[in-house]
N, C-alpha and C positions, 0 to 999 in steps of 0.2 A: 906123873904128877897131874897132866892134864887129865889123862884117863880116869882119875879118881875124883877129878872136880867136876868132870862130865857126868860121871856116875851119880855123883852127891846132887847134881843140878836135877838130873832125871828122875832120881827118888824123891826129892823134894816136890817136883812137879808132879808126880803121881800121888803122892801123900796128899798134896793140897787138893785135888782133882777128887780124890775118894772122900775127903772130909767133906767138899761142899757138894755132896749128891742133893739133886733136887727131889723134893717129895713125890713128882711124877714117877720117877723110875724107882722108888723104893716098892718091894713087893707086897701084894695083898696077900689075904688069907688063901688064895686059891694059887699062889706062887707066881702069877703074872705082874707085870709093871702096870702102875696106875696111869691113866690116860690124863694127860695134862691138859687142862682148860685154859691156860695162862694165854693171854692175848686175845681171848675171844669177848665179844661184848656180852656180858650176862652169862655166856658159856653153856647156858641152856637149851636143850633140844626137845622138841614136842613134835606130836606127829598126829594127823587126822586119818580116818578111815573113809576113803571116798565112798565105798559101796554104801555107806550109812545114809549119804546125802540123797540118793534117788528115793528112800523111803520116808525120810524125815524132814528135809529141806523143802518148804512148800512151793518155792520157785521150780525146784525139778520135778516135783509132783504134777505140778499144773504145765509144765512146757512139755513133760512127757504125754501127758493126756491129749495135748493140743496136736502133737505130732502123731499119735496114735489116730486122733480124728482125721486129721490130714490125709494119712495112709489110707484109711477105711474109705474116704472120700475117692480117692484116686483109684482104689481099688474097685469100686462100686462102677466108677464111669469106665475103667477098663473092661469090667464084666460085662456091662452094657452093650458096650461097642462090640465085645467078641461074641456075644449073642447075636447082634444085627449081622455081624459077618456069617456067623454060621447058618443063620435064616436065609439069607441071600445067597450064599453058596447051595443050600439046599433048594432054594427056589429055582435058581439057574439050573440046576443039574435036572430038575424035575421039569421045568418047562422043555429043557432040551431033548428030554426023554419023550415028552408029548408031543414034540412036534410044535410048539407054540410059536417058536421063533420062525418067521417067514423066509429069512434069508441068514446067510452066512455073517453078513455084515450086522445083523441085528443081535445075532448069538455074540459075536466079538464086542460090541459095546457094552452087553451085560457082563461079559467077563472083565471087560477093562474097569467098568466101575467097581467091580468086585476087587479088583487089584489095587484100584486107587483107594478104595476104603481099607483094605488091609494095610496099605503103606500109612494111611493117616493113623491107624491104630498103632502101628509100631512107632510112628512119631511121637505118639502121645504116652505111649511106654517109656521111650527115652526120656521125654520131658519131664514127667512125673516121677522117675527115678533121679533126675537130675535136681528136681526141686525138692524131694525128700532130703538128698544129701546135702544140698544148701542150707535147708532149713535145719536139718540136725547139726551140721557144723557151726551155724550161727549159734544155735541153742548151747554148744559146748563151750563156743568162745565166750559167749556172755557168762556161762555159768563160770568159768575160769575166771574171767575178768572180776566178776562179783566176789569170788571167793578171795582172791587176791587182794583186792581194795579192802574187804573188811579184815583181813589178818594184819594190813599195813596198821589199822586204826586199832585192831585189838592189841597189836603189839607195840604200839606207840611208846609204852614205858621201856621197851628194850629188854624185856625179861627173857626173851628167847633170841639166842643167836641164829636159831634155823628152825623152821617147821617144814617137817617132810609130810609126804602123802603115802598112803599105803592102800592096796585094793588087792582082792581076789586074783584079779587078772594079772596085776602087774605087782608082785609082792617086792617091795623094795626095801621093807624092814625084816630082817631075818629074827631078831629079837628085840624088845623094848619092854622094859618096866610099864605097867598099866597105868603108872600115875602120869607118864609121859603124853597118855592118850588124852586130847583135848577136843576130840570130835564133838562131844554132846555140847560143851560149853559154845563152840563155833557155830554149830547148827543152831542152837538156841538164839545166839546173837544174831544170825542171819535171817531167821525167821522173823524176829523183831523188827528188823531193818526192811525186810521184805514186805511187812503188812503196812507199814507208814503210807 
């Protein structure tokens, strides 16, 4: 008797759970279960293509140009120092071959001067490289800050539970409906904000 009652309770429980199927587990046309968005604020997801910002967001265009100019300036300074070093080395060698140096001490001073200038050149290389890294890092930090700040304002109404990023270098999204791409809207808004 106890066995029959237990079986009846188990069958009732199974029948009840089968009848209370959630919509999220009912199969779609492709045979897979629908994904539930219950419990998410808005439930909508959107994404932006980061690669588009480089060519369409004026802040990125301006900062990229500023970085290029800074790099060109550093390269020109280094090239000038390198040319001066090459000329100095040639002059010291030519003077040594011609016997211009009156003593071994005079020759050593000329060589020491060249070595000191070479060390200064190498220090400048490191300083310029570090300065470019810092400027680039600051640019990216400011870019991300601007985008995040704008997206908070853009999504003030809570229509999106999540806004993702995608790019050619880091493809985080394997598939998305084109209607989820809000890149152009975001860039348009950022450009309006940047021009103020």
